C-alpha positions in Angstrom: 0.0 0.0 0.0 1.3 3.4 -1.0 1.6 6.0 1.8 2.9 9.6 1.6 4.9 11.1 4.5 6.5 14.5 5.2 10.2 14.8 5.3 12.0 17.8 7.0 15.4 18.8 5.8 17.9 21.5 6.3 18.9 22.8 2.9 22.3 24.4 2.4 22.1 26.7 -0.6 24.9 29.1 -1.3 22.6 31.5 -3.2 19.7 31.5 -0.7 21.4 30.4 2.5 20.6 27.6 4.9 16.9 27.0 5.5 14.4 24.3 6.6 12.4 22.7 3.9 9.8 20.0 3.6 9.4 17.3 1.1 7.6 14.0 0.5 8.6 10.5 1.1 6.6 7.7 -0.6 6.4 4.4 1.2 5.3 1.1 -0.2 4.6 -1.4 2.6 6.8 0.8 4.9 9.7 0.7 2.4 10.9 4.1 1.0 10.5 4.0 -2.7 10.6 7.7 -3.7 11.9 10.9 -2.0 11.2 14.4 -3.3 13.0 17.1 -1.4 12.4 20.9 -1.0 8.8 21.2 -2.1 7.3 23.2 0.8 8.5 26.1 2.8 6.5 25.3 5.9 5.2 22.3 7.7 1.6 23.4 7.6 1.4 23.4 3.8 3.2 20.0 3.7 0.9 18.5 6.2 -2.2 19.7 4.4 -0.9 18.4 1.0 0.2 15.0 2.3 -3.1 14.5 4.3 -5.1 15.3 1.1 -3.2 13.0 -1.2 -3.3 10.2 1.3 -7.1 10.7 1.8 -7.6 10.8 -2.0 -5.5 7.6 -2.5 -3.3 9.3 -5.1 -1.6 6.9 -7.4 2.2 7.3 -7.5 2.3 8.0 -11.2 0.3 11.2 -10.7 2.5 12.6 -7.9 4.8 14.7 -10.1 1.8 16.3 -11.8 0.0 17.0 -8.5 3.2 18.6 -7.1 3.7 20.7 -10.2 0.1 21.9 -10.0 0.6 22.8 -6.4 3.8 24.7 -7.1 2.0 26.6 -10.0 -0.8 27.5 -7.7 -3.5 25.3 -9.3 -6.1 23.7 -7.1 -6.6 20.0 -7.5 
């Protein structure tokens, strides 16, 4: 069963400086199969997004498109 979780990371960027960022980890039967870093600037947005895609039962092959829509400001 696919499950999406939040990951929290410290990003070291010479251009923008060090900052905390949040991404998504995809688990299949508790085994990490995909990790996408540096998607969200705050935990609240990450939690809302991951809760929604878990509730919707998002198929893994649609994850990239849904993240892209989120970053472009589209609702889904």
